[in-house]
N, C-alpha and C positions, 0 to 999 in steps of 0.2 A: 341331298339338299334337305335342310332342316325345316321343321314346321314354320318357324319364324320367317323364313324367306319365301314361303309359298303364298302367304296372304299379305295384303297391303294395309292392314290396320295400323293405326298410329302407335307410337311407342307407349303413349299414355293408356290407350285401350288395352294393349297387350299386357302392360304392367297390372292393370286392374283385374283382368281375367286371371292372370297367373297368380297374383297375390290372393285373390278370392279363393281359387282352387287350393292353394297351399294351406290357407287357414282352415278351409273345410276338411281337407285331408287329415290335418293334425288334430281337429277338435270336434267335428260333427258327430252326433250320436250314432248316425248310420254310416260312418266312414268305411266300415269294413264290408259294406254291401256294394261298393262301387269299383269299377275298373277305371282307375284314375288316368291312365295313359289314353284310353279311348275317350274318356270324358273331356280331357283337355283338347284332344284333336278335334272333337265335334264342336266344342265351344269356340275354338279359334276359327273353325270353318264357318260357323254361324255368324261370326263377327267379321268376316272378311270384308275388306274395303270400308270398314267403319273407322272414321277419323274422330268423331265426336262422342265422348262417353255418354252424352245424353241419349244416344241411340242404342245403348246396351241393354235395354229392357228385356227383349226377347232372349238374349243370351244369358242374362242373370236369372231370369225365370227358369230357363232350361237347367241351369246349375242347381237351383234350389229344388226343382222337380226331381232331378236325378238322385238327390239324397233324401227325397221324401220329406222335405222341410217346408211346411206351409205356415210355420210360426215365425220364421226368420224373415229378413228383408235386407236388401242392399240399398244404401242411400248415397246419392251423388249430388252434392250441393242441395238444391231444392227438390230433387226428384227421388221418388221411392219406387223400387222394383220388387214386387213380391209375387210368389206363385200361390194361387188359391186353389184349394181342393174342395170341390163339392160344397160350396157355400150355401147355406140354407137361406131361403127367402125371408126377409125381415117382415114380420107382421105389421099392419098399420098401427096397432096399439103401441108396439114397442118403438117403431120409428117416430111416432108422434112424441113419445116421452123423451127419446134421445134428442129430438130437435129442441125441446124445451130446456134440456139440461137436467140430468138426473141428480136429485139430491136425496139425502137420507130422510126417511119418513118414519115416525114412530106413533103408535096409537095403541090404546087398550080396546080389545074386542071382546064382546060377550062376558064382560065383567072381570075376567081374570086371565085373558090370553093377550100376551104382548105381540105386537107386529112391528118389525123393524126392516125397512128397506135399506139394502146396502148398495151404494153406487160404485161405479168404477173409481179407481184411485190412482190416476197418473201422478207421478212425483218428479220434481226437478231438483229439489234441495233437501238437505237433512231436516230443515224446518217443516217441509211438506210431510215427511214421514211422521213426525211427532204431532203436528196440528191435525192431520186427518185421522190419525189413531185416536187422539183425544176427543175430537168431535164425535166420532162414532161411539166411543165409550161413554161420553156424556149422554148420548141418546139411549144407550142400553141401560145405564144407571137410572135414568129417568123412569124407565119401565120397571126395573127391578125394585126401585124404591116404592112402587105402587103395589108391591106384593103380588105380582103375577105368578101364575102357577105353571104356565107353559109359554113357549115363544115360537113365533114364525119368523124365520130369517128369509127375506125375499131377495133372491139373487138373480131374478129373471132379467134384470136390466144391467147386470154387472158384467161388463166386457173385459175387465182385467185392470191392468196398471201395476201397482205394487201390492204383493200379498201381505207384507209385514204389518202395515197399519190396519189392514182389514182384520187379520187374525188377532192382533193385540187389542184392537178395538172391542172385541167381545171376550176378553180374557176371563171374565167371571164365569163364562159357560164352559171353560176348558180346564183340564187339570194342569197344574203347574209342572214344569219340567219338560221332558222330551215329548214332542207331539208329531214328529215326522222328520223327513230329510230330503235333500237333493241327492240324486245319484248321478254324479258326473264322473270325472276321472277318479275322484275320491268321494267318499260319503261325507256330506255336510249336514250336520244335525240342526234341527229347529228346536229352540227352547223358549219357554215363557218363564221368566223369573224376575222378581223384584220390579214388577210392573214394566218390564221391558221385553222386547222380542230380539232373540239372538240367533244368528247362524254360526254354529260353533261358538267361538268366544267373541264374535263381533256383534256389538249392539247396533240394531237398525232403527228401532223405535222405542220411545219412552213416554209413559203417560202418568198422570196423577189422578187416579179414580176418585169420583165423587160419591161412590157407594162402597160398602164393605160386605155386600151380599154374596154368599157362596151359592152360585146357581149351577154348580157342576152336575147336579142330578135332575134338574127340571127337564121335562121332555122338550125336544126341539124338532120342528119340521122346517126343512130348507126347501124353498120353492126354486126350481131350476128350469131353464129353457135352452133352446139351441144357441142362444146368445150369451149364455153364462160361460165365460171362457178365461183362459190364461190364469192370471192371479186368482180369479174367482174359483177356478178348479183346484188350485192349491189350497184355497180357503176350505173347500169341501173336504179335501184330503186330510186337513188338520182335524176334522171332526170324525173321520172314519175311525171306528173302534170305540167311539163314545156311546154309552148306553142310552136307550130311549131317544134315538136320533134317526130320522128318515129323510130321504129325498123324495119330493113329490113334483111331478110335472113331466117334462120331456128331457131326453139325454142332452148333455152339455155340448159345447162347441168342439171339443177335442183338441184344444190348444194346450195339451198337458206337458209338453216338453219344457225343460229348463232353458230359457233363452239368456244369452249373454252378448253384450256389445263389444265389438272389436274394431279399432280404427285401422284403416288401410293407409291413408295419408291424411294431410290436413284438410282435404275436401271430400273424402270418401270414407264411408263407415259401413259396417254390416252387423246385423243381429243374426245369431246362429243358434240353432237347437243343439245343445251339448249334453243333454241328459234327461232324466225323468225325475218325478217325485215319488216318495214312498210314505205310507202312513206309519203310525206308531207301532203297528204290528208287522212292519217291514214288507207290506204288500206294495208292489210297484205298479203305477198307473201309466199305461202306454196308449190308451185310447179314450175316446169320449166316455164320460161317466154316466152310467144308466141310472134312472130313478128307481127307488125301491117301490114306489107307487106310481105307475104310469098314469098320467091324467092330462087330457087335452081339454080345450075349451078356450073361449075368448077371454083375454086378460082385461080386467077392468081396473086399471091403475088409478083412475080418478073416482072410483067407487069401491074402495077396498072391502067394506063389509059385505058387498054383494058379489064380489069376485068368486067364481065357482071354485078355484083352486084354494083360495083362502078359506072358504067354507068347508072344503074337504079337509084341510089342515086342522081346522078347529075341531071337526068331528073326531079326528085321530087323537088329538091332544086330550079332548074331554074324556076319552076312554082310559087315559093313563094318569090323569091328575088325581092325586091322593087327597 
């Protein structure tokens, strides 16, 4: 007697389980760590007697846990099923800012230090890629045109979205050309050229800078937190190997896998971790990114000049400004 005849789940439920497993087996970054026959048997057993796909939450979370994927998720109509791994508690200061809606913030501190807060950047259209990159670059150019000598990039509230507009939005701070890569079934290179961000030969974002300042050599401090994740971690990776650049704060969220979306049918969809990212020196990042300068303390997002992490960043920058 086959597995399909042992349990009484509906045909729709069995289809969703089998298709999800098939996609995972062929694409998941950790696919070679799984006994797929046993996984399928266990999943069908967990879903026995389920007729309604809305009740598949525990089964889908089991599948994602089995491949150690806490970055991906399964979507059925208006429901999302995701396995979470050791999520950190969100501080009151960060939660309050998230509730208000995080926006980019720029200011000059201590006469010649630029401060730029970089928010999450969810995108839905090609226009989003371009407009968000342009807005961020306008903020950076506003600072660079004031002849700043060092800059603080605040990623503490940046939970991800799309990395392309984030990275392109600060292109004056980065060298042109190759700055990193995705490591999936094949290597996919990241490039900045002609005021655009490319993955291999595909253009993702384009901007028209309002400044012509070359800031590739000014010192940079990046403020990070346990809520700096996903695309924001790719943003950090793009800066790895840059001189005079440090991370200050607490280790990041650890959503460092490359995620891709895959349709299952017209009403079900899944995101899946299919690889990792590498920096310009070919170092691959598989875990949360540690700070170069560990620093704890209360975040004062509404009183930036008196934020202890910002003050520590200024001290580091002042030692390196020529």
